C-alpha positions as CSV (number, residue, x, y, z in Angstrom):
1,M,-48.4,-23.2,23.3
2,P,-45.0,-25.0,23.2
3,D,-42.4,-24.1,20.6
4,G,-42.5,-27.5,19.1
5,D,-46.1,-27.1,18.1
6,Q,-46.0,-26.8,14.3
7,A,-49.3,-24.9,14.2
8,R,-47.6,-22.0,15.9
9,W,-45.4,-21.1,13.0
10,P,-46.5,-19.5,9.7
11,D,-46.8,-21.7,6.6
12,A,-43.6,-20.2,5.1
13,T,-41.6,-21.2,8.2
14,R,-43.0,-24.7,8.2
15,A,-42.2,-25.1,4.6
16,A,-38.6,-23.8,5.1
17,F,-38.0,-26.2,8.0
18,P,-39.6,-29.6,7.1
19,G,-39.8,-32.5,9.5
20,D,-37.7,-32.4,12.6
21,A,-35.9,-29.3,11.4
22,L,-38.8,-27.3,12.5
23,D,-38.5,-28.7,16.1
24,R,-34.8,-27.7,16.1
25,F,-35.7,-24.3,14.8
26,A,-38.3,-23.8,17.5
27,A,-35.9,-25.0,20.2
28,M,-33.3,-22.5,19.1
29,H,-35.9,-19.7,18.9
30,A,-37.0,-20.6,22.5
31,R,-33.4,-20.5,23.7
32,L,-32.8,-17.1,22.3
33,A,-36.1,-15.8,23.6
34,G,-35.3,-17.0,27.1
35,A,-31.7,-15.9,27.3
36,G,-32.5,-12.3,28.2
37,Y,-31.4,-10.8,25.0
38,G,-34.6,-8.8,24.6
39,G,-37.3,-9.3,22.0
40,E,-35.4,-8.1,18.9
41,V,-32.9,-11.0,18.6
42,P,-35.5,-13.9,18.6
43,R,-37.8,-11.9,16.3
44,V,-35.1,-11.2,13.7
45,F,-33.8,-14.8,14.0
46,A,-37.2,-16.2,13.1
47,I,-37.3,-14.0,9.9
48,T,-33.7,-14.4,8.9
49,A,-33.5,-18.1,9.6
50,R,-36.6,-18.7,7.3
51,Q,-35.1,-16.6,4.5
52,V,-31.7,-18.4,4.7
53,A,-33.3,-21.8,4.9
54,E,-35.4,-21.0,1.7
55,R,-32.2,-19.9,-0.1
56,L,-29.5,-22.2,1.3
57,G,-31.0,-25.0,3.3
58,T,-31.8,-25.7,6.9
59,E,-28.3,-26.2,8.3
60,P,-26.9,-22.8,7.5
61,A,-30.1,-21.3,8.8
62,L,-30.0,-23.1,12.1
63,A,-26.3,-22.2,12.6
64,L,-27.4,-18.6,12.9
65,G,-28.9,-19.2,16.3
66,P,-25.7,-20.2,18.2
67,A,-23.7,-17.5,16.3
68,A,-26.2,-14.8,17.3
69,S,-26.1,-16.0,20.9
70,R,-22.3,-15.7,21.0
71,V,-22.5,-12.2,19.5
72,A,-25.1,-11.1,22.0
73,I,-22.9,-12.4,24.9
74,K,-19.6,-11.1,23.8
75,A,-20.8,-7.9,22.1
76,R,-24.4,-6.7,22.6
77,P,-27.8,-8.0,21.8
78,R,-28.3,-5.0,19.4
79,I,-25.2,-6.2,17.5
80,A,-26.6,-9.7,17.4
81,A,-29.8,-8.4,15.8
82,L,-27.7,-6.5,13.2
83,Y,-25.7,-9.7,12.6
84,L,-28.9,-11.5,11.8
85,H,-30.2,-8.7,9.5
86,T,-26.9,-8.7,7.7
87,A,-26.8,-12.5,7.3
88,A,-30.1,-12.3,5.5
89,A,-28.7,-9.9,2.9
90,I,-25.5,-11.9,2.6
91,A,-27.3,-15.1,2.1
92,R,-29.0,-13.6,-1.0
93,K,-25.6,-13.1,-2.6
94,L,-23.6,-16.2,-1.7
95,E,-23.9,-19.9,-2.2
96,S,-23.9,-22.2,0.8
97,P,-20.1,-22.9,1.2
98,A,-19.3,-19.2,0.9
99,F,-22.0,-18.2,3.3
100,A,-20.7,-20.7,5.9
101,R,-17.3,-19.2,5.4
102,W,-18.7,-15.8,6.0
103,Q,-20.3,-16.9,9.2
104,E,-17.0,-18.3,10.4
105,R,-15.2,-15.0,9.5
106,M,-17.7,-13.0,11.6
107,L,-17.0,-15.3,14.6
108,D,-13.3,-14.9,14.0
109,V,-13.7,-11.1,14.3
110,L,-15.8,-11.6,17.4
111,R,-13.1,-13.6,19.0
112,A,-10.2,-11.5,18.0
113,A,-11.7,-8.0,18.1
114,P,-15.3,-7.9,19.4
115,E,-15.3,-4.1,19.2
116,S,-14.7,-4.2,15.5
117,L,-17.7,-6.4,14.6
118,L,-20.3,-3.5,14.7
119,P,-18.5,-1.3,12.1
120,L,-17.7,-4.3,10.0
121,L,-21.4,-5.4,9.9
122,E,-22.5,-1.9,9.2
123,R,-20.4,-1.9,6.0
124,M,-20.8,-5.5,5.1
125,E,-23.2,-5.2,2.2
126,M,-21.0,-2.6,0.5
127,L,-17.9,-4.8,1.1
128,T,-19.5,-7.9,-0.4
129,E,-20.6,-5.9,-3.4
130,R,-17.0,-4.8,-4.1
131,L,-15.0,-7.9,-2.9
132,P,-15.3,-11.5,-3.8
133,P,-15.2,-13.9,-0.7
134,E,-11.4,-14.5,-0.9
135,A,-10.6,-10.9,-1.1
136,L,-13.0,-10.1,1.7
137,D,-11.2,-12.6,3.9
138,A,-7.9,-11.0,3.0
139,W,-9.2,-7.5,3.8
140,I,-10.6,-8.6,7.2
141,D,-7.4,-10.3,8.1
142,T,-5.5,-7.1,7.2
143,G,-7.8,-5.2,9.5
144,L,-7.2,-7.6,12.4
145,R,-3.5,-7.3,12.0
146,F,-3.5,-3.6,11.2
147,A,-2.8,-2.3,14.6
148,G,-1.8,-5.3,16.7
149,R,-3.4,-5.0,20.1
150,D,-4.6,-1.4,19.5
151,A,-8.4,-1.6,19.5
152,A,-8.8,2.1,18.5
153,K,-6.8,1.6,15.4
154,R,-8.7,-1.5,14.4
155,L,-11.9,0.4,14.8
156,A,-10.7,3.2,12.6
157,F,-9.7,0.6,9.9
158,F,-13.1,-1.2,9.9
159,R,-14.9,2.2,9.8
160,L,-12.9,3.0,6.7
161,E,-11.6,6.1,8.4
162,T,-8.0,5.6,7.4
163,P,-6.4,6.0,4.0
164,E,-4.8,2.6,4.4
165,A,-8.1,0.8,4.9
166,R,-9.6,2.5,1.8
167,R,-6.5,1.8,-0.4
168,L,-6.4,-1.8,0.6
169,L,-10.1,-2.1,-0.1
170,E,-9.6,-0.7,-3.5
171,R,-6.6,-2.9,-4.2
172,H,-8.4,-6.1,-3.1
173,A,-11.4,-5.1,-5.2
174,G,-9.0,-5.0,-8.2
175,E,-9.6,-1.3,-8.7
176,D,-6.9,1.0,-10.1
177,I,-6.0,3.9,-7.8
178,F,-3.9,7.0,-8.0
179,R,-0.8,5.2,-6.7
180,T,-0.9,2.4,-9.3
181,L,-1.6,4.8,-12.2
182,E,0.6,7.8,-11.3
183,Q,3.5,7.1,-13.5
184,A,1.4,6.3,-16.5
185,L,-0.7,9.5,-15.9
186,V,2.4,11.6,-15.7
187,A,3.7,10.2,-19.0
188,G,0.4,10.6,-20.8
189,H,-0.2,14.2,-19.6
190,R,3.3,15.2,-20.6
191,A,2.7,13.8,-24.1
192,L,-0.6,15.7,-24.4
193,W,0.3,19.1,-22.9
194,G,4.1,19.1,-23.0
195,R,4.4,19.6,-19.2
196,V,3.0,18.1,-16.0
197,P,2.0,20.1,-12.9
198,P,3.2,18.7,-9.5
199,L,0.8,15.9,-8.6
200,R,-0.6,15.3,-5.2
201,E,-2.9,12.7,-3.7
202,A,-5.9,14.3,-2.1
203,L,-6.3,13.0,1.4
204,P,-9.3,13.0,3.7
205,D,-10.1,16.1,5.7
206,A,-10.2,16.3,9.4
207,T,-13.7,14.8,9.5
208,G,-12.6,11.8,7.4
209,H,-14.4,13.0,4.3
210,T,-12.7,11.6,1.2
211,P,-12.5,13.9,-1.9
212,R,-14.1,12.5,-5.0
213,R,-13.1,15.2,-7.5
214,S,-9.8,16.5,-8.7
215,S,-8.7,20.0,-7.7
216,F,-6.0,22.5,-8.8
217,G,-4.5,25.7,-7.6
218,M,-1.2,27.4,-7.1
219,G,0.2,25.3,-9.9
220,V,-0.5,22.0,-8.1
221,L,-2.9,19.2,-9.3
222,C,-4.6,17.2,-6.7
223,L,-6.3,13.9,-7.7
224,P,-8.5,11.6,-5.5
225,S,-6.9,8.5,-4.2
226,S,-9.6,6.5,-6.0
227,F,-12.8,6.6,-7.9
228,P,-14.6,3.6,-6.2
229,D,-17.9,3.9,-8.1
230,H,-16.2,3.5,-11.5
231,R,-14.6,0.1,-11.4
232,G,-13.0,-0.9,-14.7
233,R,-12.9,2.7,-15.9
234,E,-10.5,4.2,-13.3
235,A,-7.6,4.7,-15.7
236,L,-9.8,6.4,-18.3
237,L,-11.3,8.6,-15.6
238,Y,-8.0,9.7,-14.2
239,R,-6.8,10.6,-17.7
240,A,-10.0,12.6,-18.4
241,A,-9.6,14.4,-15.1
242,M,-6.0,15.4,-15.8
243,A,-6.9,16.4,-19.4
244,H,-9.6,18.7,-18.0
245,V,-7.3,20.4,-15.6
246,G,-4.8,20.7,-18.5
247,A,-7.4,22.5,-20.5
248,H,-7.9,25.0,-17.6
249,L,-4.2,25.6,-17.3
250,D,-3.7,26.1,-21.1
251,Y,-6.9,28.0,-22.0
252,G,-8.0,29.5,-18.7
253,G,-7.5,33.0,-17.4
254,A,-6.9,34.7,-14.0
255,P,-9.0,33.4,-11.1
256,F,-12.5,35.0,-10.9
257,E,-13.3,37.3,-8.0
258,V,-16.1,36.1,-5.8
259,G,-17.5,39.5,-5.1
260,Q,-21.2,39.3,-4.2
261,L,-21.9,36.2,-6.1
262,K,-24.1,33.6,-4.4
263,P,-23.2,29.9,-4.2
264,M,-25.6,29.0,-7.1
265,Q,-24.1,31.7,-9.3
266,I,-20.5,30.5,-8.5
267,A,-21.5,27.0,-9.5
268,V,-23.0,28.1,-12.8
269,V,-20.2,30.4,-13.8
270,S,-17.8,27.5,-13.0
271,L,-19.8,25.2,-15.3
272,I,-19.7,27.6,-18.2
273,E,-15.9,28.1,-17.7
274,D,-15.5,24.3,-17.8
275,A,-17.3,24.1,-21.1
276,R,-15.4,27.1,-22.5
277,V,-11.9,25.6,-21.9
278,E,-13.0,22.2,-23.1
279,T,-14.4,23.6,-26.3
280,L,-11.1,25.4,-27.0
281,A,-9.1,22.3,-26.2
282,M,-11.2,20.1,-28.5
283,R,-10.8,22.5,-31.4
284,D,-7.0,21.9,-31.1
285,M,-7.2,18.2,-30.1
286,P,-10.4,16.6,-31.4
287,G,-9.6,13.3,-29.8
288,L,-10.4,14.8,-26.4
289,R,-14.1,14.6,-27.2
290,R,-14.0,10.8,-27.2
291,L,-12.1,10.8,-23.8
292,W,-14.5,13.2,-22.1
293,G,-17.7,12.1,-23.8
294,A,-17.6,8.7,-22.1
295,F,-18.6,10.4,-18.8
296,H,-21.5,12.6,-20.0
297,E,-24.2,10.1,-19.2
298,I,-27.1,12.3,-18.1
299,G,-30.3,12.1,-20.1
300,P,-32.6,14.9,-21.2
301,D,-35.5,13.9,-19.0
302,G,-36.1,13.6,-15.3
303,V,-37.0,15.7,-12.3
304,A,-35.6,19.3,-12.7
305,T,-33.3,19.4,-9.6
306,A,-30.4,21.8,-9.6
307,P,-27.7,19.0,-9.9
308,S,-29.8,17.4,-12.8
309,L,-30.1,20.7,-14.6
310,F,-26.4,21.5,-14.2
311,A,-25.5,18.0,-15.6
312,R,-27.9,18.5,-18.5
313,L,-26.4,21.9,-19.3
314,A,-22.9,20.5,-19.1
315,R,-23.8,17.9,-21.7
316,A,-25.7,20.3,-23.9
317,L,-22.6,22.6,-24.1
318,F,-20.4,19.6,-24.8
319,D,-22.6,17.8,-27.3
320,P,-24.5,19.9,-29.9
321,D,-26.9,17.0,-30.6
322,F,-28.1,16.6,-27.0
323,P,-31.9,17.3,-26.8
324,R,-32.5,20.5,-24.9
325,K,-36.0,19.8,-23.5
326,H,-35.8,22.1,-20.4
327,G,-36.0,25.8,-21.1
328,W,-33.2,26.8,-18.8
329,V,-30.8,24.3,-20.5
330,A,-31.9,25.5,-23.9
331,K,-31.2,29.1,-23.0
332,G,-27.8,28.3,-21.6
333,A,-26.8,26.5,-24.7
334,A,-28.0,29.3,-26.9
335,L,-26.1,31.9,-24.9
336,F,-23.0,29.9,-25.1
337,E,-23.3,29.2,-28.9
338,A,-23.9,32.9,-29.5
339,Q,-20.4,33.6,-28.0
340,S,-18.6,31.0,-30.1
341,G,-16.4,33.7,-31.6
342,R,-15.3,35.0,-28.2
343,L,-14.4,31.8,-26.4
344,H,-10.9,32.9,-25.8
345,D,-12.2,35.6,-23.4
346,P,-12.9,34.1,-19.9
347,A,-15.2,37.1,-19.2
348,I,-18.0,35.3,-21.2
349,S,-18.2,32.6,-18.5
350,R,-19.0,35.2,-15.9
351,Q,-21.5,37.0,-18.1
352,I,-23.4,33.9,-19.1
353,G,-23.1,32.3,-15.7
354,N,-24.6,35.4,-14.0
355,L,-27.6,35.5,-16.3
356,L,-28.3,31.8,-15.9
357,G,-27.7,31.9,-12.1
358,N,-30.2,34.7,-11.7
359,D,-32.8,32.9,-13.8
360,L,-32.4,29.7,-11.8
361,G,-32.5,31.6,-8.6
362,Q,-35.9,33.0,-9.4
363,T,-37.4,29.5,-9.8
364,R,-38.3,27.1,-7.1
365,V,-35.4,24.8,-7.8
366,H,-33.6,24.1,-4.6
367,F,-29.8,24.2,-4.6
368,N,-28.0,22.4,-1.8
369,A,-24.7,24.2,-1.8
370,K,-23.1,22.0,0.8
371,G,-23.9,18.7,-0.9
372,Y,-23.3,19.8,-4.5
373,M,-21.0,17.6,-6.6
374,V,-19.6,18.8,-9.9
375,Q,-20.8,16.7,-12.9
376,P,-19.6,14.9,-14.9
377,V,-17.2,13.1,-12.5
378,Y,-14.0,13.9,-14.4
379,R,-14.4,17.7,-13.8
380,D,-12.6,19.3,-10.9
381,D,-14.1,20.9,-7.9
382,N,-13.7,24.4,-9.3
383,V,-11.6,25.7,-6.4
384,G,-8.8,26.8,-8.8
385,L,-11.2,29.0,-10.8
386,W,-11.8,31.4,-7.9
387,N,-9.8,33.9,-5.9
388,F,-11.3,33.3,-2.5
389,P,-10.5,35.9,0.2
390,D,-7.4,35.2,2.3
391,D,-9.4,35.5,5.5
392,M,-11.7,32.6,4.5
393,H,-10.8,30.0,7.1
394,E,-13.3,27.6,5.5
395,P,-14.1,27.3,1.8
396,P,-17.5,28.5,0.5
397,E,-20.4,26.2,0.9
398,Q,-21.1,25.6,-2.8
399,Q,-18.7,22.6,-2.8
400,H,-19.0,19.8,-0.3
401,E,-15.5,18.7,-1.3
402,L,-13.5,21.9,-1.2
403,P,-11.6,21.5,2.1
404,I,-8.8,19.2,0.8
405,E,-5.7,18.3,2.7
406,T,-3.0,17.1,0.3
407,R,0.4,15.6,0.7
408,D,3.2,15.4,-1.8
409,R,4.1,11.7,-1.5
410,R,7.5,12.1,-3.2
411,R,8.4,14.9,-0.7
412,A,7.2,12.8,2.2
413,E,9.4,9.9,1.1
414,A,12.4,12.3,0.8
415,G,11.8,13.7,4.3
416,E,10.8,17.1,3.1
417,G,7.6,19.1,3.7
418,P,5.7,21.0,1.1
419,P,6.9,24.6,0.5
420,N,5.6,27.5,2.5
421,R,3.2,25.3,4.4
422,D,3.3,23.6,7.7
423,P,2.8,19.9,7.4
424,P,-0.5,18.6,8.8
425,E,-0.3,17.3,12.3
426,K,-0.6,13.6,12.8
427,A,-1.9,11.8,15.8
428,P,0.6,9.6,17.6
429,G,0.6,6.1,16.0
430,S,-0.9,7.3,12.7
431,L,-2.6,4.6,10.8
432,S,-1.2,5.3,7.4
433,V,2.2,3.8,6.9
434,E,3.4,6.5,4.5
435,E,2.2,9.4,6.7
436,V,4.2,8.3,9.7
437,A,6.9,10.9,10.5
438,P,9.2,9.4,13.2
439,Q,10.4,12.0,15.7
440,D,14.1,11.5,15.0
441,G,14.1,9.2,11.9
442,E,13.8,9.9,8.2
443,Q,11.7,7.7,6.0
444,L,13.7,5.7,3.4
445,M,11.0,3.5,1.8
446,V,8.0,1.4,2.4
447,L,8.1,-2.4,2.0
448,P,5.6,-5.2,1.5
449,E,4.9,-7.9,4.1
450,Y,3.4,-11.3,3.6
451,D,0.5,-12.6,5.7
452,Y,0.6,-16.4,5.7
453,A,-2.9,-16.7,7.1
454,A,-4.6,-14.6,4.4
455,R,-2.0,-15.8,1.8
456,V,-1.5,-12.2,0.5
457,E,1.5,-9.9,0.3
458,R,0.4,-6.5,1.5
459,P,2.3,-3.8,-0.4
460,D,3.4,-0.6,1.3
461,W,2.9,-2.2,4.7
462,V,6.2,-1.6,6.6
463,A,7.7,1.9,6.9
464,V,11.5,1.9,6.9
465,N,13.0,4.8,8.8
466,R,16.7,5.8,8.9
467,Y,18.2,6.7,12.2
468,V,21.7,8.0,13.0
469,P,23.9,6.1,15.5
470,G,24.7,7.6,18.9
471,A,28.0,9.1,19.8
472,G,30.8,6.6,18.9
473,D,34.4,5.9,19.7
474,P,36.9,7.4,17.2
475,G,39.5,5.0,18.4
476,F,37.5,1.8,17.6
477,W,40.0,0.3,15.1
478,Q,42.9,0.6,17.5
479,R,41.0,-0.9,20.3
480,L,39.7,-3.7,18.0
481,Q,43.4,-4.6,17.3
482,E,44.1,-4.7,21.1
483,R,41.0,-6.9,21.8
484,H,41.4,-9.4,18.9
485,P,45.0,-9.5,17.7
486,E,45.0,-13.3,17.0
487,A,41.7,-13.2,15.2
488,L,43.0,-10.4,13.0
489,R,46.2,-12.3,12.2
490,R,44.3,-15.5,11.2
491,T,41.9,-13.4,9.2
492,S,44.9,-11.9,7.3
493,A,46.2,-15.3,6.4
494,L,42.7,-16.5,5.2
495,V,42.2,-13.4,3.1
496,S,45.3,-14.1,1.0
497,Q,43.8,-17.4,-0.1
498,A,40.3,-16.2,-0.8
499,S,38.8,-16.2,-4.3
500,V,35.3,-15.9,-5.6
501,G,33.8,-15.1,-9.0
502,Q,32.9,-16.6,-12.3
503,R,35.5,-18.4,-14.4
504,R,35.6,-17.3,-18.1
505,R,36.0,-19.8,-20.9
506,L,39.1,-19.0,-23.0
507,K,39.0,-20.0,-26.6
508,R,41.8,-20.6,-29.1
509,Q,44.5,-21.3,-26.6
510,A,48.0,-22.8,-27.5
511,E,47.8,-25.2,-24.6
512,G,45.1,-27.0,-22.8
513,E,43.3,-30.3,-22.0
514,T,40.2,-29.6,-24.0
515,L,39.8,-29.0,-27.7
516,D,38.2,-25.8,-28.9
517,L,35.7,-27.3,-31.3
518,D,35.4,-24.1,-33.5
519,A,39.2,-23.7,-33.7
520,A,39.6,-27.4,-34.5
521,I,37.1,-27.2,-37.4
522,D,38.8,-24.1,-38.8
523,A,42.2,-25.9,-38.6
524,A,40.7,-29.0,-40.5
525,I,39.4,-26.7,-43.2
526,D,42.8,-25.0,-43.5
527,L,44.5,-28.4,-43.9
528,R,42.0,-29.5,-46.5
529,G,42.6,-26.3,-48.4
530,G,46.4,-26.6,-48.3
531,R,46.8,-23.7,-45.8
532,L,48.9,-23.7,-42.7
533,P,46.4,-24.1,-39.8
534,D,46.5,-22.1,-36.6
535,H,48.0,-24.1,-33.8
536,R,45.8,-22.5,-31.1
537,V,43.1,-25.2,-31.0
538,Y,42.7,-25.7,-27.2
539,E,40.2,-24.3,-24.8
540,G,40.9,-23.2,-21.2
541,T,39.3,-21.3,-18.3
542,S,40.5,-18.1,-16.6
543,A,41.2,-17.9,-12.9
544,P,38.1,-16.6,-11.1
545,N,37.9,-12.9,-10.4
546,R,36.5,-11.8,-7.1
547,S,33.0,-10.4,-7.7
548,I,30.9,-10.3,-4.5
549,S,28.9,-7.7,-2.7
550,V,27.7,-8.1,0.9
551,H,25.1,-6.3,3.0
552,L,25.8,-7.2,6.6
553,L,22.7,-6.7,8.8
554,L,23.3,-6.5,12.6
555,D,20.4,-7.2,14.9
556,S,20.3,-4.3,17.4
557,S,17.1,-5.3,19.2
558,R,16.8,-5.0,23.0
559,S,17.9,-8.6,23.6
560,T,21.4,-7.8,22.1
561,G,22.1,-5.8,25.2
562,D,22.3,-9.0,27.2
563,T,25.8,-9.7,28.5
564,T,28.1,-12.6,27.8
565,G,31.4,-13.5,29.2
566,S,33.1,-11.1,26.7
567,G,30.7,-8.2,26.7
568,S,27.2,-7.7,25.3
569,V,25.9,-9.5,22.2
570,L,25.8,-6.2,20.4
571,E,29.4,-5.5,21.3
572,L,30.5,-8.8,19.9
573,E,28.5,-8.2,16.8
574,R,30.2,-4.9,16.4
575,D,33.7,-6.4,16.8
576,A,32.9,-9.2,14.3
577,A,31.6,-6.6,11.8
578,G,34.8,-4.6,12.2
579,I,37.0,-7.7,11.5
580,L,34.9,-8.7,8.5
581,A,35.0,-5.1,7.2
582,L,38.8,-5.1,7.4
583,A,39.0,-8.4,5.5
584,M,36.6,-7.3,2.7
585,D,38.4,-4.0,2.4
586,R,41.7,-5.8,1.7
587,L,39.9,-8.0,-0.8
588,G,38.3,-5.1,-2.5
589,D,34.8,-6.5,-2.0
590,P,31.9,-4.0,-1.6
591,L,30.4,-4.1,1.8
592,A,27.5,-2.3,3.5
593,I,26.7,-2.5,7.2
594,S,23.3,-1.7,8.7
595,A,21.8,-2.3,12.1
596,F,18.1,-2.9,12.5
597,S,15.4,-3.1,15.1
598,S,11.7,-2.4,14.9
599,R,8.9,-0.7,16.9
600,G,5.9,-2.0,15.0
601,R,5.4,-1.9,11.3
602,E,5.2,1.9,11.2
603,D,8.8,2.2,12.4
604,M,11.3,-0.3,11.0
605,R,14.5,1.3,12.3
606,I,17.6,1.2,10.2
607,T,20.9,2.6,11.2
608,E,23.3,2.9,8.2
609,V,26.8,2.3,9.6
610,K,28.5,2.0,6.2
611,K,27.1,2.2,2.6
612,F,28.7,0.4,-0.3
613,D,30.4,3.6,-1.6
614,D,31.7,4.7,1.8
615,R,35.3,4.3,2.7
616,L,36.2,2.2,5.6
617,G,37.5,4.6,8.2
618,M,36.9,6.4,11.5
619,A,33.2,7.1,10.6
620,T,32.5,3.4,10.2
621,G,34.1,2.7,13.6
622,M,32.2,5.5,15.3
623,G,29.0,4.2,13.7
624,L,29.5,0.7,15.0
625,T,30.3,1.9,18.5
626,G,27.3,4.3,18.4
627,L,24.8,1.5,18.1
628,R,22.4,1.0,21.0
629,P,20.1,-2.0,21.7
630,A,16.4,-1.3,21.7
631,W,13.0,-2.6,20.5
632,S,12.2,-5.7,18.5
633,T,13.3,-7.9,15.5
634,R,11.3,-7.7,12.3
635,I,13.6,-9.9,10.3
636,G,11.6,-10.1,7.0
637,A,11.6,-6.3,6.6
638,A,15.4,-6.2,7.3
639,I,16.1,-8.8,4.7
640,R,14.0,-6.9,2.1
641,Y,15.8,-3.7,2.9
642,G,19.2,-5.4,2.5
643,G,18.0,-6.9,-0.8
644,R,16.9,-3.5,-2.1
645,S,20.4,-2.1,-1.8
646,L,22.0,-5.2,-3.5
647,E,19.7,-5.0,-6.5
648,Q,21.8,-2.1,-7.7
649,M,25.1,-4.0,-7.4
650,A,26.6,-5.6,-10.6
651,S,28.6,-8.2,-8.7
652,H,28.6,-11.9,-9.7
653,R,27.4,-12.8,-6.3
654,R,25.2,-10.7,-3.9
655,L,24.8,-11.7,-0.3
656,V,22.6,-10.6,2.6
657,L,24.4,-11.7,5.7
658,L,22.3,-11.5,8.9
659,L,23.5,-11.6,12.5
660,T,20.7,-12.1,15.0
661,D,20.3,-13.5,18.5
662,G,16.6,-14.3,18.2
663,E,13.6,-15.2,16.2
664,P,11.4,-12.6,14.4
665,S,9.1,-10.7,16.8
666,D,7.6,-7.2,17.1
667,I,5.3,-5.3,19.4
668,D,2.3,-5.3,17.0
669,V,2.4,-9.0,16.1
670,P,1.2,-11.5,18.7
671,D,1.4,-14.4,16.2
672,R,5.1,-15.4,15.9
673,A,4.4,-17.6,13.0
674,Y,3.3,-14.5,11.0
675,L,6.7,-12.9,11.0
676,V,8.5,-16.3,10.5
677,A,6.4,-16.8,7.3
678,D,7.1,-13.3,6.2
679,A,10.9,-13.7,6.7
680,R,10.8,-16.9,4.7
681,R,8.9,-15.2,1.9
682,A,11.5,-12.4,1.9
683,V,14.3,-14.9,1.5
684,Q,12.4,-16.6,-1.4
685,M,11.8,-13.4,-3.2
686,L,15.4,-12.3,-3.0
687,S,16.5,-15.8,-4.1
688,A,14.4,-15.3,-7.2
689,K,16.3,-12.2,-8.0
690,G,19.7,-13.9,-7.6
691,I,20.4,-12.5,-4.1
692,D,21.5,-15.1,-1.5
693,C,20.6,-14.8,2.2
694,F,22.6,-16.4,5.0
695,C,21.9,-16.2,8.7
696,I,24.2,-16.5,11.7
697,A,22.1,-17.3,14.8
698,L,23.8,-16.4,18.1
699,G,23.3,-18.1,21.4
700,D,22.4,-21.6,22.7
701,T,18.6,-20.8,22.3
702,A,18.9,-19.3,18.9
703,G,18.2,-21.0,15.6
704,G,14.9,-22.6,16.4
705,R,13.0,-21.1,13.4
706,H,16.0,-20.1,11.2
707,A,16.1,-23.4,9.3
708,E,12.5,-22.8,8.5
709,I,13.2,-19.3,7.3
710,F,16.5,-19.7,5.4
711,G,16.5,-23.3,4.5
712,R,19.0,-26.1,5.1
713,G,22.6,-25.0,4.6
714,R,21.8,-21.3,4.7
715,F,22.2,-20.7,8.4
716,V,24.6,-21.6,11.2
717,T,24.2,-21.4,15.0
718,I,27.0,-20.1,17.1
719,E,26.3,-21.1,20.7
720,D,29.5,-19.6,22.1
721,I,28.9,-16.0,21.2
722,A,32.4,-15.0,22.3
723,T,33.8,-16.8,19.3
724,L,31.8,-14.7,16.8
725,P,34.6,-12.2,16.0
726,E,36.9,-15.0,15.0
727,R,34.3,-17.1,13.2
728,L,32.4,-14.5,11.1
729,T,35.2,-13.8,8.6
730,A,36.0,-17.5,8.3
731,L,32.3,-18.2,7.6
732,F,32.2,-15.5,5.0
733,L,35.3,-16.7,3.2
734,R,33.9,-20.2,3.2
735,L,30.6,-18.8,1.7
736,S,32.4,-16.8,-0.9
737,N,34.7,-19.5,-2.2
């Protein structure tokens, strides 16, 4: 029977595709069936297309056919079937325009990264639950840009195997995470307990498992990077978790010995100890009951599984009014209440826990030690309560989340490792920006970067690493005088005429061309009153005082090694920087000099030649001559780095002065417009903070995109690079006057 025969299709399909739409549907079904994709693709298409047509109309439904065909060809027929299954679920959540946009995004991923479509589709229902359409687009765009051309890194991102992917998901979902709350948590905990243990962010283990409970031990408090299932209550949950650990640290005792205890007994003893320290804490600070009580949500009824009974007992020990319908829960609450006069003795936790653990062990209640999660969610994983043997290479099985690898973010940013512990090994090209440890560089900071396509600024996206210059020439300043005597002489003459700064209005002057209105009124009053008026009734202005700070950024990318008639581009940049430094030193203007290049967003390479507080001397000359050309040119990150240093300067004018011989580029960004837009955004952000940016583009092919980045009048092109040493100081003095 031909596909066009309407009698072939069920009534629901004919109703969903009225008129000639049914013929178009049948033709598309026949095309999929005859394309060699197997039977699954046309079968799922028939079901999904009908469901989408019923919900959104025939056009979005029919568009699924060509899309599924493209997926089957470029990926696999199995993925095409998954695409159709997923489309049916997405169509139930979105309206027609948003669904059409979703279809386009899936095809964008197919074109750019076909290997990533499968993990993305597998997680799509979860993603659409947590992210509105615009945020989903931004997150997908981030994943496509995450690792440039590295397919393995993209796969890890869309599989949510990297901390970066999860953090960005939480941020796009509008969820508060450890990083955004850390400072407030520290302040609140100090106010409550008078001290704060060192905080760490708990990172995924070697299998990619993400901890979902806090943990403490050895005086360190580890908190999950996020609580994704508690949107809107994250801040309250983090506070509750920290307060619970604070109760352990203030009212707890020495760690318990494991001895011959079984996993179920360990879990019950830990539960009683949690209740004991919380009860003591609430006696001293009753307001904690309201904080913790918000997360005791278990009811008194339900199937008597081990996790359910544990949660009910936890609530019964916390809330005296909680119904104790199960006998084991009632016995536990009675035993605990009988010891209310001995709560300062941790031994009661072990006594009660042993009894209850034995009772529960004699029933048929199954306890899955490996999958057990402490309840309620704010309580820690109980690792800190036990003295596990030193030879235990793996934690006991009663906690699924015990093996926690942590990192002290502040130490990582300072280039230090945690004390008495080898830092965890990282695979080359680690996906997390803040975990990258360059072989010979020290991380200074992480910077945001703007994605013009997604129209989002991604925080903590570019890692800035400090590198030391190579061996330099201690006789640089003498040789600079020999190479450029005329330029230095003309610079000296220009310096003597330079001025910059803010003029001050001088009131009550004896001479001037403008009346001081306040002084003139006072003089008129004195005359009316028969008093001798003050003759200083004029207003003037002071001569401007120099007040400018400059951060000179030297492009040291690979292209600056190209030779000109007077040496390489980098050598001419170096000489120009030296002449400018001498001029500014004579003027007393603060100057910092840094060279930059980049090797992907995980390694923005900064060489600090001179800081603002450094004296101009041999070390500066050796730093300049020790620069070596290498890698790429991530201009936006360089501008942000220069702006960060100038934010601390109190000068009337603050200037980022950039010398470069090319447009923005990097090894992980095939789209040149991306880095141009980011650099333009960096200039705009600094301008909003009162920091100016000016670019000197070198070479006859330079300057193509610099007007777009810096704006008219904020860049200049020097085609004859050999004239740079003479022209740089003159340009600076013109800018500063």
